[in-house]
All heavy atoms as a GROMACS GRO file, in nm:
protein
  516
    1MET      N    1   9.204   4.354  -1.278
    1MET     CA    2   9.266   4.474  -1.329
    1MET      C    3   9.159   4.578  -1.365
    1MET      O    4   9.062   4.546  -1.434
    1MET     CB    5   9.349   4.445  -1.451
    1MET     CG    6   9.496   4.471  -1.431
    1MET     SD    7   9.596   4.406  -1.563
    1MET     CE    8   9.567   4.522  -1.694
    2ALA      N    9   9.173   4.695  -1.310
    2ALA     CA   10   9.078   4.802  -1.346
    2ALA      C   11   9.123   4.870  -1.473
    2ALA      O   12   9.234   4.848  -1.523
    2ALA     CB   13   9.071   4.902  -1.228
    3THR      N   14   9.034   4.956  -1.524
    3THR     CA   15   9.067   5.036  -1.638
    3THR      C   16   9.190   5.121  -1.609
    3THR      O   17   9.210   5.170  -1.500
    3THR     CB   18   8.950   5.130  -1.669
    3THR    OG1   19   8.836   5.050  -1.693
    3THR    CG2   20   8.979   5.217  -1.789
    4PHE      N   21   9.279   5.134  -1.709
    4PHE     CA   22   9.401   5.216  -1.697
    4PHE      C   23   9.360   5.361  -1.713
    4PHE      O   24   9.345   5.411  -1.827
    4PHE     CB   25   9.504   5.173  -1.797
    4PHE     CG   26   9.633   5.246  -1.784
    4PHE    CD1   27   9.713   5.223  -1.674
    4PHE    CD2   28   9.678   5.335  -1.882
    4PHE    CE1   29   9.836   5.292  -1.662
    4PHE    CE2   30   9.797   5.405  -1.870
    4PHE     CZ   31   9.878   5.381  -1.761
    5THR      N   32   9.342   5.428  -1.600
    5THR     CA   33   9.292   5.568  -1.596
    5THR      C   34   9.338   5.630  -1.471
    5THR      O   35   9.364   5.564  -1.371
    5THR     CB   36   9.139   5.573  -1.612
    5THR    OG1   37   9.101   5.710  -1.611
    5THR    CG2   38   9.073   5.498  -1.501
    6ASP      N   39   9.342   5.765  -1.473
    6ASP     CA   40   9.374   5.841  -1.352
    6ASP      C   41   9.245   5.870  -1.269
    6ASP      O   42   9.250   5.924  -1.162
    6ASP     CB   43   9.443   5.971  -1.384
    6ASP     CG   44   9.583   5.952  -1.434
    6ASP    OD1   45   9.648   5.854  -1.392
    6ASP    OD2   46   9.631   6.032  -1.516
    7ASN      N   47   9.130   5.830  -1.326
    7ASN     CA   48   9.002   5.856  -1.264
    7ASN      C   49   8.979   5.753  -1.151
    7ASN      O   50   8.934   5.644  -1.173
    7ASN     CB   51   8.891   5.844  -1.368
    7ASN     CG   52   8.752   5.881  -1.312
    7ASN    OD1   53   8.731   5.876  -1.192
    7ASN    ND2   54   8.662   5.911  -1.402
    8LYS      N   55   9.016   5.796  -1.024
    8LYS     CA   56   9.005   5.706  -0.913
    8LYS      C   57   8.862   5.664  -0.881
    8LYS      O   58   8.841   5.551  -0.835
    8LYS     CB   59   9.067   5.767  -0.791
    8LYS     CG   60   9.216   5.801  -0.803
    8LYS     CD   61   9.296   5.676  -0.807
    8LYS     CE   62   9.448   5.703  -0.810
    8LYS     NZ   63   9.527   5.587  -0.812
    9LEU      N   64   8.766   5.753  -0.914
    9LEU     CA   65   8.623   5.714  -0.888
    9LEU      C   66   8.584   5.599  -0.982
    9LEU      O   67   8.518   5.507  -0.936
    9LEU     CB   68   8.532   5.841  -0.913
    9LEU     CG   69   8.382   5.814  -0.896
    9LEU    CD1   70   8.354   5.762  -0.753
    9LEU    CD2   71   8.308   5.939  -0.926
   10GLN      N   72   8.628   5.603  -1.105
   10GLN     CA   73   8.596   5.494  -1.197
   10GLN      C   74   8.658   5.366  -1.151
   10GLN      O   75   8.591   5.258  -1.150
   10GLN     CB   76   8.645   5.524  -1.339
   10GLN     CG   77   8.614   5.415  -1.439
   10GLN     CD   78   8.662   5.445  -1.576
   10GLN    OE1   79   8.695   5.561  -1.611
   10GLN    NE2   80   8.660   5.346  -1.663
   11VAL      N   81   8.782   5.372  -1.105
   11VAL     CA   82   8.852   5.251  -1.061
   11VAL      C   83   8.775   5.196  -0.934
   11VAL      O   84   8.753   5.076  -0.924
   11VAL     CB   85   8.997   5.280  -1.025
   11VAL    CG1   86   9.064   5.167  -0.952
   11VAL    CG2   87   9.073   5.313  -1.151
   12LYS      N   88   8.742   5.282  -0.845
   12LYS     CA   89   8.668   5.243  -0.723
   12LYS      C   90   8.533   5.177  -0.757
   12LYS      O   91   8.497   5.074  -0.700
   12LYS     CB   92   8.646   5.367  -0.635
   12LYS     CG   93   8.584   5.333  -0.501
   12LYS     CD   94   8.571   5.460  -0.417
   12LYS     CE   95   8.501   5.431  -0.289
   12LYS     NZ   96   8.494   5.548  -0.199
   13GLU      N   97   8.462   5.230  -0.853
   13GLU     CA   98   8.335   5.175  -0.898
   13GLU      C   99   8.356   5.036  -0.959
   13GLU      O  100   8.276   4.947  -0.934
   13GLU     CB  101   8.263   5.270  -0.995
   13GLU     CG  102   8.208   5.393  -0.924
   13GLU     CD  103   8.156   5.495  -1.022
   13GLU    OE1  104   8.172   5.479  -1.146
   13GLU    OE2  105   8.094   5.591  -0.976
   14GLU      N  106   8.463   5.021  -1.040
   14GLU     CA  107   8.490   4.891  -1.100
   14GLU      C  108   8.521   4.787  -0.991
   14GLU      O  109   8.475   4.675  -0.995
   14GLU     CB  110   8.605   4.900  -1.202
   14GLU     CG  111   8.562   4.982  -1.324
   14GLU     CD  112   8.678   5.005  -1.420
   14GLU    OE1  113   8.788   4.953  -1.402
   14GLU    OE2  114   8.650   5.079  -1.516
   15PHE      N  115   8.606   4.825  -0.891
   15PHE     CA  116   8.637   4.734  -0.782
   15PHE      C  117   8.512   4.700  -0.700
   15PHE      O  118   8.496   4.588  -0.658
   15PHE     CB  119   8.748   4.787  -0.698
   15PHE     CG  120   8.883   4.788  -0.759
   15PHE    CD1  121   8.979   4.880  -0.722
   15PHE    CD2  122   8.920   4.692  -0.857
   15PHE    CE1  123   9.107   4.877  -0.779
   15PHE    CE2  124   9.045   4.691  -0.915
   15PHE     CZ  125   9.138   4.781  -0.876
   16SER      N  126   8.427   4.800  -0.682
   16SER     CA  127   8.305   4.776  -0.606
   16SER      C  128   8.214   4.676  -0.679
   16SER      O  129   8.156   4.586  -0.616
   16SER     CB  130   8.227   4.912  -0.589
   16SER     OG  131   8.109   4.888  -0.519
   17LEU      N  132   8.207   4.689  -0.809
   17LEU     CA  133   8.127   4.591  -0.887
   17LEU      C  134   8.187   4.450  -0.876
   17LEU      O  135   8.112   4.354  -0.859
   17LEU     CB  136   8.121   4.635  -1.035
   17LEU     CG  137   8.042   4.549  -1.130
   17LEU    CD1  138   7.893   4.541  -1.090
   17LEU    CD2  139   8.057   4.601  -1.273
   18LEU      N  140   8.316   4.440  -0.885
   18LEU     CA  141   8.383   4.311  -0.872
   18LEU      C  142   8.353   4.249  -0.734
   18LEU      O  143   8.329   4.131  -0.717
   18LEU     CB  144   8.531   4.322  -0.894
   18LEU     CG  145   8.574   4.344  -1.038
   18LEU    CD1  146   8.725   4.375  -1.043
   18LEU    CD2  147   8.541   4.226  -1.127
   19ARG      N  148   8.357   4.332  -0.628
   19ARG     CA  149   8.328   4.287  -0.497
   19ARG      C  150   8.184   4.237  -0.487
   19ARG      O  151   8.157   4.133  -0.423
   19ARG     CB  152   8.349   4.404  -0.396
   19ARG     CG  153   8.303   4.369  -0.250
   19ARG     CD  154   8.389   4.254  -0.194
   19ARG     NE  155   8.338   4.210  -0.063
   19ARG     CZ  156   8.387   4.249   0.050
   19ARG    NH1  157   8.484   4.337   0.056
   19ARG    NH2  158   8.331   4.204   0.164
   20SER      N  159   8.091   4.302  -0.554
   20SER     CA  160   7.953   4.255  -0.549
   20SER      C  161   7.938   4.122  -0.622
   20SER      O  162   7.862   4.035  -0.569
   20SER     CB  163   7.857   4.362  -0.607
   20SER     OG  164   7.875   4.377  -0.744
   21PHE      N  165   8.006   4.100  -0.727
   21PHE     CA  166   8.007   3.968  -0.794
   21PHE      C  167   8.066   3.864  -0.701
   21PHE      O  168   8.014   3.752  -0.691
   21PHE     CB  169   8.093   3.972  -0.924
   21PHE     CG  170   8.033   4.050  -1.034
   21PHE    CD1  171   8.114   4.113  -1.125
   21PHE    CD2  172   7.897   4.064  -1.051
   21PHE    CE1  173   8.063   4.189  -1.230
   21PHE    CE2  174   7.844   4.140  -1.156
   21PHE     CZ  175   7.927   4.200  -1.246
   22PHE      N  176   8.178   3.893  -0.634
   22PHE     CA  177   8.241   3.803  -0.543
   22PHE      C  178   8.141   3.765  -0.432
   22PHE      O  179   8.125   3.648  -0.397
   22PHE     CB  180   8.365   3.870  -0.485
   22PHE     CG  181   8.437   3.788  -0.379
   22PHE    CD1  182   8.523   3.682  -0.415
   22PHE    CD2  183   8.416   3.814  -0.243
   22PHE    CE1  184   8.587   3.606  -0.321
   22PHE    CE2  185   8.483   3.740  -0.147
   22PHE     CZ  186   8.567   3.637  -0.188
   23ASP      N  187   8.078   3.867  -0.373
   23ASP     CA  188   7.983   3.840  -0.260
   23ASP      C  189   7.862   3.756  -0.308
   23ASP      O  190   7.812   3.672  -0.233
   23ASP     CB  191   7.932   3.971  -0.204
   23ASP     CG  192   8.042   4.046  -0.123
   23ASP    OD1  193   8.141   3.981  -0.084
   23ASP    OD2  194   8.023   4.169  -0.102
   24GLU      N  195   7.818   3.774  -0.433
   24GLU     CA  196   7.709   3.698  -0.486
   24GLU      C  197   7.750   3.554  -0.514
   24GLU      O  198   7.670   3.462  -0.493
   24GLU     CB  199   7.664   3.764  -0.616
   24GLU     CG  200   7.539   3.699  -0.676
   24GLU     CD  201   7.492   3.776  -0.801
   24GLU    OE1  202   7.507   3.900  -0.807
   24GLU    OE2  203   7.435   3.704  -0.889
   25LEU      N  204   7.872   3.530  -0.555
   25LEU     CA  205   7.917   3.397  -0.588
   25LEU      C  206   7.970   3.316  -0.470
   25LEU      O  207   7.972   3.191  -0.477
   25LEU     CB  208   8.025   3.402  -0.697
   25LEU     CG  209   7.976   3.449  -0.835
   25LEU    CD1  210   8.094   3.474  -0.925
   25LEU    CD2  211   7.879   3.347  -0.894
   26LYS      N  212   8.012   3.381  -0.369
   26LYS     CA  213   8.068   3.312  -0.251
   26LYS      C  214   7.981   3.205  -0.196
   26LYS      O  215   8.025   3.090  -0.171
   26LYS     CB  216   8.109   3.410  -0.143
   26LYS     CG  217   8.186   3.349  -0.030
   26LYS     CD  218   8.251   3.452   0.054
   26LYS     CE  219   8.326   3.389   0.172
   26LYS     NZ  220   8.423   3.288   0.135
   27PRO      N  221   7.850   3.229  -0.176
   27PRO     CA  222   7.769   3.120  -0.125
   27PRO      C  223   7.754   3.000  -0.219
   27PRO      O  224   7.738   2.885  -0.175
   27PRO     CB  225   7.631   3.185  -0.105
   27PRO     CG  226   7.656   3.328  -0.101
   27PRO     CD  227   7.779   3.354  -0.186
   28VAL      N  228   7.769   3.023  -0.343
   28VAL     CA  229   7.758   2.918  -0.444
   28VAL      C  230   7.882   2.825  -0.435
   28VAL      O  231   7.868   2.705  -0.444
   28VAL     CB  232   7.744   2.976  -0.585
   28VAL    CG1  233   7.746   2.866  -0.692
   28VAL    CG2  234   7.617   3.063  -0.598
   29PHE      N  235   7.999   2.884  -0.423
   29PHE     CA  236   8.122   2.809  -0.424
   29PHE      C  237   8.172   2.763  -0.285
   29PHE      O  238   8.262   2.683  -0.278
   29PHE     CB  239   8.234   2.889  -0.495
   29PHE     CG  240   8.206   2.901  -0.646
   29PHE    CD1  241   8.156   3.020  -0.694
   29PHE    CD2  242   8.228   2.793  -0.730
   29PHE    CE1  243   8.131   3.032  -0.833
   29PHE    CE2  244   8.202   2.805  -0.866
   29PHE     CZ  245   8.154   2.923  -0.915
   30GLY      N  246   8.120   2.823  -0.182
   30GLY     CA  247   8.150   2.775  -0.046
   30GLY      C  248   8.276   2.837   0.016
   30GLY      O  249   8.330   2.939  -0.035
   31ASP      N  250   8.321   2.775   0.121
   31ASP     CA  251   8.430   2.829   0.205
   31ASP      C  252   8.563   2.839   0.129
   31ASP      O  253   8.646   2.917   0.173
   31ASP     CB  254   8.448   2.744   0.327
   31ASP     CG  255   8.333   2.754   0.426
   31ASP    OD1  256   8.262   2.858   0.418
   31ASP    OD2  257   8.312   2.660   0.504
   32ASP      N  258   8.587   2.761   0.025
   32ASP     CA  259   8.710   2.770  -0.048
   32ASP      C  260   8.721   2.889  -0.137
   32ASP      O  261   8.828   2.926  -0.186
   32ASP     CB  262   8.734   2.641  -0.130
   32ASP     CG  263   8.760   2.523  -0.044
   32ASP    OD1  264   8.814   2.539   0.070
   32ASP    OD2  265   8.737   2.408  -0.089
   33PHE      N  266   8.611   2.958  -0.156
   33PHE     CA  267   8.605   3.077  -0.242
   33PHE      C  268   8.631   3.199  -0.152
   33PHE      O  269   8.535   3.262  -0.104
   33PHE     CB  270   8.469   3.084  -0.309
   33PHE     CG  271   8.455   3.184  -0.423
   33PHE    CD1  272   8.522   3.161  -0.540
   33PHE    CD2  273   8.375   3.294  -0.409
   33PHE    CE1  274   8.511   3.246  -0.647
   33PHE    CE2  275   8.364   3.383  -0.514
   33PHE     CZ  276   8.432   3.360  -0.637
   34LYS      N  277   8.755   3.232  -0.126
   34LYS     CA  278   8.789   3.332  -0.028
   34LYS      C  279   8.883   3.441  -0.074
   34LYS      O  280   8.916   3.530  -0.001
   34LYS     CB  281   8.838   3.267   0.102
   34LYS     CG  282   8.952   3.174   0.083
   34LYS     CD  283   8.981   3.102   0.216
   34LYS     CE  284   9.071   2.982   0.185
   34LYS     NZ  285   9.082   2.892   0.297
   35THR      N  286   8.936   3.426  -0.193
   35THR     CA  287   9.035   3.520  -0.242
   35THR      C  288   8.974   3.616  -0.342
   35THR      O  289   8.924   3.573  -0.445
   35THR     CB  290   9.154   3.452  -0.309
   35THR    OG1  291   9.208   3.359  -0.213
   35THR    CG2  292   9.260   3.549  -0.353
   36LEU      N  293   8.979   3.745  -0.310
   36LEU     CA  294   8.933   3.849  -0.397
   36LEU      C  295   9.057   3.930  -0.439
   36LEU      O  296   9.109   4.014  -0.370
   36LEU     CB  297   8.833   3.944  -0.326
   36LEU     CG  298   8.781   4.064  -0.410
   36LEU    CD1  299   8.717   4.015  -0.538
   36LEU    CD2  300   8.684   4.145  -0.326
   37SER      N  301   9.112   3.892  -0.559
   37SER     CA  302   9.232   3.946  -0.608
   37SER      C  303   9.202   4.060  -0.705
   37SER      O  304   9.153   4.035  -0.816
   37SER     CB  305   9.314   3.838  -0.678
   37SER     OG  306   9.432   3.891  -0.736
   38MET      N  307   9.236   4.178  -0.662
   38MET     CA  308   9.219   4.298  -0.748
   38MET      C  309   9.307   4.406  -0.693
   38MET      O  310   9.330   4.416  -0.573
   38MET     CB  311   9.073   4.344  -0.763
   38MET     CG  312   9.002   4.371  -0.630
   38MET     SD  313   8.830   4.408  -0.661
   38MET     CE  314   8.784   4.459  -0.496
   39GLY      N  315   9.362   4.484  -0.783
   39GLY     CA  316   9.451   4.596  -0.741
   39GLY      C  317   9.595   4.568  -0.780
   39GLY      O  318   9.644   4.454  -0.766
   40MET      N  319   9.658   4.670  -0.830
   40MET     CA  320   9.798   4.664  -0.871
   40MET      C  321   9.866   4.786  -0.809
   40MET      O  322   9.809   4.861  -0.734
   40MET     CB  323   9.808   4.665  -1.021
   40MET     CG  324   9.739   4.539  -1.086
   40MET     SD  325   9.740   4.535  -1.263
   40MET     CE  326   9.912   4.502  -1.293
   41SER      N  327   9.994   4.802  -0.842
   41SER     CA  328  10.074   4.910  -0.777
   41SER      C  329  10.004   5.046  -0.782
   41SER      O  330  10.015   5.120  -0.687
   41SER     CB  331  10.215   4.919  -0.846
   41SER     OG  332  10.284   4.803  -0.817
   42GLY      N  333   9.941   5.076  -0.889
   42GLY     CA  334   9.879   5.213  -0.904
   42GLY      C  335   9.750   5.230  -0.841
   42GLY      O  336   9.698   5.347  -0.828
   43ASP      N  337   9.679   5.121  -0.797
   43ASP     CA  338   9.544   5.136  -0.746
   43ASP      C  339   9.515   5.039  -0.631
   43ASP      O  340   9.400   5.017  -0.595
   43ASP     CB  341   9.444   5.115  -0.855
   43ASP     CG  342   9.455   4.982  -0.929
   43ASP    OD1  343   9.523   4.889  -0.877
   43ASP    OD2  344   9.401   4.967  -1.040
   44TYR      N  345   9.621   4.992  -0.563
   44TYR     CA  346   9.600   4.890  -0.462
   44TYR      C  347   9.522   4.948  -0.338
   44TYR      O  348   9.444   4.876  -0.273
   44TYR     CB  349   9.731   4.828  -0.413
   44TYR     CG  350   9.820   4.915  -0.334
   44TYR    CD1  351   9.814   4.918  -0.196
   44TYR    CD2  352   9.914   4.999  -0.401
   44TYR    CE1  353   9.898   4.997  -0.121
   44TYR    CE2  354  10.000   5.079  -0.325
   44TYR     CZ  355   9.993   5.080  -0.187
   44TYR     OH  356  10.074   5.157  -0.113
   45LEU      N  357   9.536   5.078  -0.311
   45LEU     CA  358   9.464   5.136  -0.197
   45LEU      C  359   9.316   5.133  -0.221
   45LEU      O  360   9.234   5.101  -0.132
   45LEU     CB  361   9.514   5.275  -0.168
   45LEU     CG  362   9.656   5.287  -0.116
   45LEU    CD1  363   9.698   5.433  -0.103
   45LEU    CD2  364   9.669   5.212   0.018
   46GLU      N  365   9.272   5.168  -0.344
   46GLU     CA  366   9.132   5.160  -0.380
   46GLU      C  367   9.085   5.017  -0.376
   46GLU      O  368   8.970   4.992  -0.333
   46GLU     CB  369   9.109   5.223  -0.520
   46GLU     CG  370   9.128   5.370  -0.527
   46GLU     CD  371   9.274   5.415  -0.532
   46GLU    OE1  372   9.363   5.333  -0.558
   46GLU    OE2  373   9.298   5.532  -0.516
   47ALA      N  374   9.165   4.923  -0.421
   47ALA     CA  375   9.125   4.785  -0.417
   47ALA      C  376   9.105   4.732  -0.273
   47ALA      O  377   9.004   4.666  -0.246
   47ALA     CB  378   9.232   4.695  -0.488
   48ILE      N  379   9.196   4.765  -0.185
   48ILE     CA  380   9.185   4.722  -0.049
   48ILE      C  381   9.059   4.788   0.014
   48ILE      O  382   8.982   4.723   0.089
   48ILE     CB  383   9.311   4.759   0.033
   48ILE    CG1  384   9.426   4.671  -0.015
   48ILE    CG2  385   9.287   4.742   0.182
   48ILE    CD1  386   9.563   4.713   0.039
   49GLU      N  387   9.035   4.912  -0.016
   49GLU     CA  388   8.915   4.979   0.033
   49GLU      C  389   8.786   4.906  -0.008
   49GLU      O  390   8.689   4.909   0.067
   49GLU     CB  391   8.917   5.124  -0.020
   49GLU     CG  392   8.803   5.209   0.030
   49GLU     CD  393   8.807   5.349  -0.028
   49GLU    OE1  394   8.907   5.422   0.001
   49GLU    OE2  395   8.718   5.385  -0.104
   50GLN      N  396   8.792   4.847  -0.126
   50GLN     CA  397   8.675   4.777  -0.178
   50GLN      C  398   8.670   4.628  -0.138
   50GLN      O  399   8.586   4.555  -0.187
   50GLN     CB  400   8.663   4.795  -0.326
   50GLN     CG  401   8.638   4.942  -0.371
   50GLN     CD  402   8.516   4.998  -0.301
   50GLN    OE1  403   8.413   4.939  -0.294
   50GLN    NE2  404   8.534   5.122  -0.250
   51GLY      N  405   8.769   4.583  -0.060
   51GLY     CA  406   8.765   4.450  -0.010
   51GLY      C  407   8.862   4.348  -0.063
   51GLY      O  408   8.856   4.230  -0.031
   52SER      N  409   8.955   4.395  -0.146
   52SER     CA  410   9.054   4.302  -0.200
   52SER      C  411   9.142   4.245  -0.088
   52SER      O  412   9.178   4.315   0.007
   52SER     CB  413   9.149   4.376  -0.300
   52SER     OG  414   9.245   4.289  -0.349
   53ASN      N  415   9.171   4.115  -0.097
   53ASN     CA  416   9.258   4.054   0.002
   53ASN      C  417   9.380   3.992  -0.069
   53ASN      O  418   9.457   3.915  -0.006
   53ASN     CB  419   9.189   3.950   0.086
   53ASN     CG  420   9.117   3.845   0.008
   53ASN    OD1  421   9.146   3.819  -0.106
   53ASN    ND2  422   9.024   3.779   0.072
   54MET      N  423   9.402   4.026  -0.196
   54MET     CA  424   9.523   3.992  -0.265
   54MET      C  425   9.550   4.101  -0.368
   54MET      O  426   9.464   4.129  -0.455
   54MET     CB  427   9.511   3.856  -0.339
   54MET     CG  428   9.643   3.822  -0.412
   54MET     SD  429   9.631   3.662  -0.500
   54MET     CE  430   9.635   3.550  -0.365
   55ILE      N  431   9.663   4.164  -0.359
   55ILE     CA  432   9.703   4.270  -0.451
   55ILE      C  433   9.832   4.232  -0.521
   55ILE      O  434   9.905   4.150  -0.475
   55ILE     CB  435   9.714   4.408  -0.380
   55ILE    CG1  436   9.814   4.399  -0.265
   55ILE    CG2  437   9.580   4.457  -0.332
   55ILE    CD1  438   9.844   4.530  -0.199
   56ARG      N  439   9.860   4.302  -0.634
   56ARG     CA  440   9.981   4.277  -0.711
   56ARG      C  441  10.055   4.408  -0.716
   56ARG      O  442  10.010   4.503  -0.776
   56ARG     CB  443   9.943   4.224  -0.851
   56ARG     CG  444   9.874   4.088  -0.845
   56ARG     CD  445   9.808   4.052  -0.976
   56ARG     NE  446   9.705   4.144  -1.022
   56ARG     CZ  447   9.581   4.145  -0.981
   56ARG    NH1  448   9.538   4.061  -0.890
   56ARG    NH2  449   9.494   4.226  -1.032
   57ILE      N  450  10.169   4.410  -0.654
   57ILE     CA  451  10.247   4.538  -0.642
   57ILE      C  452  10.388   4.516  -0.699
   57ILE      O  453  10.481   4.579  -0.647
   57ILE     CB  454  10.248   4.588  -0.498
   57ILE    CG1  455  10.300   4.482  -0.400
   57ILE    CG2  456  10.115   4.636  -0.461
   57ILE    CD1  457  10.321   4.538  -0.262
   58GLY      N  458  10.404   4.440  -0.802
   58GLY     CA  459  10.536   4.412  -0.858
   58GLY      C  460  10.608   4.536  -0.902
   58GLY      O  461  10.730   4.548  -0.877
   59SER      N  462  10.544   4.631  -0.965
   59SER     CA  463  10.610   4.753  -1.012
   59SER      C  464  10.662   4.836  -0.897
   59SER      O  465  10.771   4.895  -0.906
   59SER     CB  466  10.514   4.836  -1.092
   59SER     OG  467  10.480   4.771  -1.211
   60ASP      N  468  10.592   4.838  -0.783
   60ASP     CA  469  10.637   4.912  -0.665
   60ASP      C  470  10.762   4.842  -0.605
   60ASP      O  471  10.842   4.909  -0.544
   60ASP     CB  472  10.529   4.921  -0.562
   60ASP     CG  473  10.431   5.038  -0.592
   60ASP    OD1  474  10.458   5.118  -0.684
   60ASP    OD2  475  10.332   5.057  -0.518
   61ILE      N  476  10.768   4.715  -0.618
   61ILE     CA  477  10.884   4.639  -0.565
   61ILE      C  478  11.000   4.636  -0.656
   61ILE      O  479  11.116   4.669  -0.621
   61ILE     CB  480  10.843   4.495  -0.526
   61ILE    CG1  481  10.737   4.501  -0.416
   61ILE    CG2  482  10.965   4.414  -0.483
   61ILE    CD1  483  10.674   4.361  -0.385
   62PHE      N  484  10.977   4.600  -0.782
   62PHE     CA  485  11.083   4.578  -0.878
   62PHE      C  486  11.104   4.688  -0.980
   62PHE      O  487  11.201   4.684  -1.056
   62PHE     CB  488  11.057   4.450  -0.956
   62PHE     CG  489  11.042   4.326  -0.868
   62PHE    CD1  490  10.918   4.265  -0.847
   62PHE    CD2  491  11.157   4.275  -0.802
   62PHE    CE1  492  10.911   4.151  -0.766
   62PHE    CE2  493  11.146   4.167  -0.719
   62PHE     CZ  494  11.022   4.105  -0.701
   63GLY      N  495  11.022   4.786  -0.982
   63GLY     CA  496  11.026   4.897  -1.072
   63GLY      C  497  10.956   4.865  -1.207
   63GLY      O  498  10.905   4.752  -1.225
   64THR      N  499  10.942   4.963  -1.288
   64THR     CA  500  10.872   4.942  -1.414
   64THR      C  501  10.959   4.866  -1.515
   64THR      O  502  11.077   4.864  -1.498
   64THR     CB  503  10.831   5.078  -1.478
   64THR    OG1  504  10.947   5.155  -1.495
   64THR    CG2  505  10.733   5.155  -1.389
   65ARG      N  506  10.894   4.808  -1.607
   65ARG     CA  507  10.964   4.731  -1.711
   65ARG      C  508  11.027   4.820  -1.817
   65ARG      O  509  10.982   4.927  -1.845
   65ARG     CB  510  10.874   4.632  -1.780
   65ARG     CG  511  10.822   4.527  -1.687
   65ARG     CD  512  10.741   4.433  -1.769
   65ARG     NE  513  10.665   4.345  -1.681
   65ARG     CZ  514  10.610   4.233  -1.719
   65ARG    NH1  515  10.621   4.194  -1.844
   65ARG    NH2  516  10.544   4.159  -1.638
   0.00000   0.00000   0.00000
């Protein structure tokens, strides 16, 4: 989950940092370490742009609580 903000650049930078951690740890954990889960209904496009392969879009599907 990224910071709750309208600042898309900040969100993108946070996802980019998470991607770099993922890339650094992948060789340590091997082939089973393949899911990069980041991004929710409000920022899933930025997350996918930064390499996310699992997003959570419940609010877009079911509406807000």
